N, C-alpha and C positions, 0 to 999 in steps of 0.2 A: 407702235406694235408692228410686227411683220405679219402681213395678211396675205392669204392665198384666196383669190376670188375665182370661182369656176362657173362659167356659163357658156352655152353654145352660141349666144347672140353677141356679136362683136360690139353692137351699140350699147348693150347692157354692161359689158366688160369695160368699155371706155367710160361710161357714166359712173360706174362704181369706182374706177381708178381715180377719176377726177374728184368725186365726192369724198372718198376716204382720205385722199391726200389733203383736201381742203379742210375737212372737219377735224382732223386729228394729226395731220402731217404724218400719216401712216406710210410705211413702206409696203407697197402693194405689188404683188406678182399675180399673174393671171394664167389660167389654163382654159382651153375651149372645149374640153371633154373630160369625162371621168377617167378614162385610161391615161390621158396626159397628166391629170392631177395626181394619179397614183404613182406615175413615174417620178414626178417632182418630189412628193412627200417621202417616197421610198428611197430616194437617192441619198446615200450616207454623206456625200460631199456637199449637200444642200443645207443651208442654214435653216434651223427650225422655224416654223411659223407659229405665231402666238394665237392666231385666230383664223378660221377658215369659213368662207361663205360659199354655199353650194346651191345652185339652181336645182329645183326638184325635177323639172321636165327637161331632160337632155336625151339625145339619141345614144345608142350603144350601151350606156350605163347611166341610169337616172341618179339624181342626187341622194335618194334614200339608200340605194345600193352602195353608192360611193361613200356615204357616211358610215355604213356598216364596215366597209373595208378599211377606212381610215382609223376607226376605233380599234381595229386589230393591231395597229402599229403602236408599240409601247409608248413612244414619245408623244402620241396624240390621244391617249386614253382620257386625259383630263382637259384638253384644249377646247375652248369654246368653238362650237360649230353652229353657224347660223344658216338656216335654210332660206332660200329666196323663192318666193312662189307668187304666181299670178292666179293661182287656183283658190277658189273660195270654198272648195270641198274640204271640210274639216278632216275627213278620213286621211288625206295625204299628209296633213300636218301631224296628225296622231301617229301615223306610220313613221314619220321622220323622227319624232321624239322617241319612239320605241327603238329606232336604229341608233340613237345616241345623240341626236341633235340637242343643242342647248336652248335655242330660241329660233324665231323665224321673223322674216321681214317680208311684207307683201309688196308686189309690184303693181302699179308704178310706185316708185319710192317716194315717200314723204321725207323731205330733208330732216325735219325734226325727229321723226321716228327713227330713221337710220342712225342719226347722231346719238339718240338715247340708247338704242340697242347696242351700238358699238361702245358707248361709255360703260354699259353694264358688262360687256365682254372684257373690256380693259380692266375693270375692277376685279373680275374673276382671275385674270392673268396675274395682276399684282398681288392678290391674296394668296394665290398658289405659290408665287415666288417667295413671299414672306414665310409661308409655312415650310417650304423646302429649305430656306436659309435657317430657320429655327430648328428644324429637324437635323440639319447638318451640324449645327453648333452643339446640339444635345448629344449627337453621336460622337463628335470630337471630344466632348467632355467626359463621356463614358469610357472612352479608350485610354484616358490618362491614368 
């Protein structure tokens, strides 16, 4: 999967890149802020990301606001978005789900939990691709 990981902490970004590359040989790109992430996902020349990981607490634009903005982009309406949080306050996680988050992972990362959550996200991506392919085949059959 192509993954965009967004966190203002360079240590977390490095850790995520290493873990995601190790557990699934994912192609990971990173951004250090919400505005930087929006530039990346909004760039029409940039290849689509299959999954996005967002830190909830970031300056300038928090992950919840960023999630809302990403969901406005047609190509990312159905993409898995996992929130990264060190917060134990359930209110923030609830707000993230209202904003369009698919799942969340707590910091510090548990290797097995992260792998499990990423496997679930990958299944969602694969199921969406199959559904799109089936829909395209049906549409092609109708036009004949």
